[in-house]
VEXZA-140369 format. One line per 3 residues: their letters; for each residue x, y negated, z of N, C-alpha, C. Coordinates in nm, 4 decimals. Atoms other than C-alpha are relative to their C-alpha. Layout:
REM VEXZA-140369
a) X,Y,Z,X,Y,Z,X,Y,Z  ...
This chain:
REM VEXZA-140369
man) -0.0161,0.1153,0.0079,-0.4711,0.8451,-2.0245,0.0171,-0.0784,-0.1224  0.0049,0.0648,0.1083,-0.4628,0.5705,-2.2639,0.1398,0.0027,-0.1002  -0.1392,-0.0113,0.0423,-0.1914,0.5943,-2.5324,0.0138,-0.1299,-0.1236
hks) -0.0653,0.1461,0.0651,-0.1930,0.2410,-2.6995,0.0185,-0.0950,0.1360  -0.0195,0.0913,-0.0429,-0.0375,-0.0545,-2.5713,-0.1052,-0.0692,0.0877  0.0557,0.1251,-0.0075,-0.3179,-0.2921,-2.5616,-0.0968,0.0848,0.0811
aik) 0.0789,-0.0591,-0.1388,-0.5490,0.0013,-2.3892,0.0251,0.0164,0.1063  -0.0746,-0.0125,-0.1805,-0.3088,0.0402,-2.0747,-0.0353,-0.1043,0.0163  -0.0235,0.1643,-0.0712,-0.2946,-0.3380,-2.0476,-0.1796,0.0052,0.0256
rik) 0.1176,0.0367,-0.0266,-0.6770,-0.3452,-2.0710,-0.0557,0.0645,0.1792  -0.0195,-0.0840,-0.1198,-0.6999,-0.0564,-1.7835,0.0602,-0.0841,0.0909  -0.0652,0.0725,-0.1039,-0.4717,-0.2550,-1.5684,-0.0680,-0.1053,-0.0047
tse) 0.0305,0.1338,-0.0281,-0.6205,-0.5897,-1.6179,-0.1858,0.0015,0.0460  0.1377,-0.0147,-0.0688,-1.0038,-0.4520,-1.5763,0.0129,0.0353,0.1640  0.0116,0.0002,-0.1809,-0.8792,-0.2927,-1.2282,0.0564,-0.1056,0.0791
kkr) -0.0266,0.1207,-0.0777,-0.7357,-0.6065,-1.1231,-0.1286,-0.1151,0.0285  0.1337,0.0732,-0.0260,-1.0678,-0.8245,-1.2153,-0.0931,0.0898,0.1112  0.1260,-0.1041,-0.0970,-1.2830,-0.5264,-1.0455,0.0526,-0.0027,0.1218
lhn) -0.0279,-0.0080,-0.1263,-1.0943,-0.5593,-0.7342,0.0189,-0.1725,0.0743  0.0110,0.1173,-0.0579,-1.0875,-0.9233,-0.7343,-0.1675,-0.0419,0.0152  0.1325,-0.0060,-0.0156,-1.4605,-0.9097,-0.7933,-0.0739,0.0277,0.1064
ryy) 0.0590,-0.0524,-0.1420,-1.5375,-0.7179,-0.5169,0.0171,-0.0778,0.1119  -0.0463,0.0994,-0.1110,-1.3620,-0.9092,-0.3030,-0.1033,-0.1121,0.0284  0.0389,0.1163,0.0201,-1.5219,-1.2198,-0.4056,-0.1816,-0.0050,0.0353
ars) 0.1453,-0.0592,-0.0225,-1.8966,-1.0240,-0.3945,-0.0330,0.0110,0.1383  0.0962,-0.0246,-0.1253,-1.8493,-0.9071,-0.0646,0.0637,-0.1251,0.1203  -0.0004,0.1338,-0.0778,-1.7148,-1.2412,0.0978,-0.1462,-0.0675,-0.0169
mrs) 0.1478,0.0546,0.0567,-2.0258,-1.4117,-0.0735,-0.0800,0.0377,0.0612  0.1074,-0.1108,-0.0587,-2.2579,-1.1407,0.0916,0.0222,-0.0830,0.1508  -0.0184,0.0246,-0.1446,-2.0945,-1.2163,0.4554,-0.0556,-0.1454,-0.0028
air) 0.0156,0.1357,-0.0351,-2.0960,-1.6043,0.3886,-0.1643,-0.0198,-0.0065  0.1216,0.0000,-0.0230,-2.4635,-1.6017,0.3114,-0.0689,0.0461,0.1250  -0.0020,-0.0415,-0.1444,-2.4944,-1.3606,0.6145,-0.0251,-0.0984,0.1301
nfa) -0.0630,0.1014,-0.1158,-2.3416,-1.6178,0.8321,-0.0874,-0.1427,-0.0200  0.0458,0.1163,0.0416,-2.4992,-1.9171,0.6415,-0.1645,0.0227,0.0885  0.1143,0.0437,-0.0368,-2.8747,-1.8053,0.7724,0.0193,0.0314,0.1414
krg) -0.0139,-0.0076,-0.1534,-2.7429,-1.7020,1.1063,-0.0080,-0.1709,0.0985  -0.0267,0.1455,-0.0578,-2.6598,-2.0742,1.1658,-0.1224,-0.0798,-0.0352  0.1111,0.0419,0.0291,-3.0301,-2.1368,1.0843,-0.0007,-0.1457,-0.0884
iih) 0.0154,0.1036,0.1061,-2.9576,-2.3700,0.8137,-0.0875,0.0140,-0.1209  0.1721,-0.0439,0.0697,-3.2101,-2.1883,0.5838,-0.0613,0.0955,0.0818  0.1065,-0.1161,-0.0727,-3.4939,-1.9805,0.6894,0.0556,0.1667,-0.0264
kkk) -0.0429,-0.1327,-0.0276,-3.4180,-1.6335,0.8103,-0.0351,0.0870,-0.1342  0.0663,-0.1001,0.1184,-3.6594,-1.4830,0.5390,0.0421,-0.0098,-0.1140  -0.0347,0.0446,0.1092,-3.5237,-1.6917,0.2763,0.1143,0.0710,-0.0354
aan) -0.1586,-0.0699,-0.0060,-3.1500,-1.5575,0.3701,-0.0498,0.1850,-0.0254  0.0019,-0.1513,0.0724,-3.3338,-1.1903,0.3365,-0.0067,0.0206,-0.0976  0.0154,0.0019,0.1925,-3.4709,-1.2470,-0.0131,0.1228,-0.0181,-0.0613
lks) -0.1335,0.0383,0.0733,-3.1189,-1.3866,-0.1130,0.0633,0.1452,-0.0015  -0.1041,-0.1348,-0.0128,-2.9744,-1.0617,0.0339,-0.0351,0.0973,-0.0532  0.0568,-0.0933,0.0656,-3.2030,-0.8123,-0.1266,0.0526,-0.0268,-0.1152
klt) -0.0222,0.0077,0.1340,-3.1630,-0.9818,-0.4404,0.1347,0.0179,-0.0389  -0.1270,-0.0396,-0.0142,-2.7869,-0.9540,-0.3889,0.0201,0.1346,-0.0297  -0.0089,-0.1509,-0.0071,-2.8185,-0.5846,-0.3464,-0.0251,0.0770,-0.0685
kqi) 0.0749,-0.0897,0.1433,-3.0312,-0.5232,-0.6356,0.0783,-0.0395,-0.1009  -0.0901,0.0310,0.1122,-2.8098,-0.6939,-0.8881,0.1067,0.1133,0.0392  -0.1100,-0.0960,-0.0364,-2.5120,-0.4862,-0.7186,-0.0180,0.1310,-0.0270
avl) 0.0313,-0.1366,0.0301,-2.6803,-0.1665,-0.7407,-0.0200,0.0445,-0.1813  0.0009,0.0244,0.1180,-2.7187,-0.2517,-1.1094,0.1799,0.0330,-0.0640  -0.1028,-0.0329,0.0459,-2.3675,-0.2812,-1.1478,0.0569,0.1143,0.0297
């Protein structure tokens, strides 16, 4: 466990940010999926976007 006050705060804030980003990443991916289902963008274009997103997330 961290000994410094600032390090403890950093751990707390980074955890909050991680959960926040995770929520938005998940909702963004599902939004793209739903967007493709409506036929607004081409099916294969949506597939390319999804694969690009999963590659970026795998890097994280």
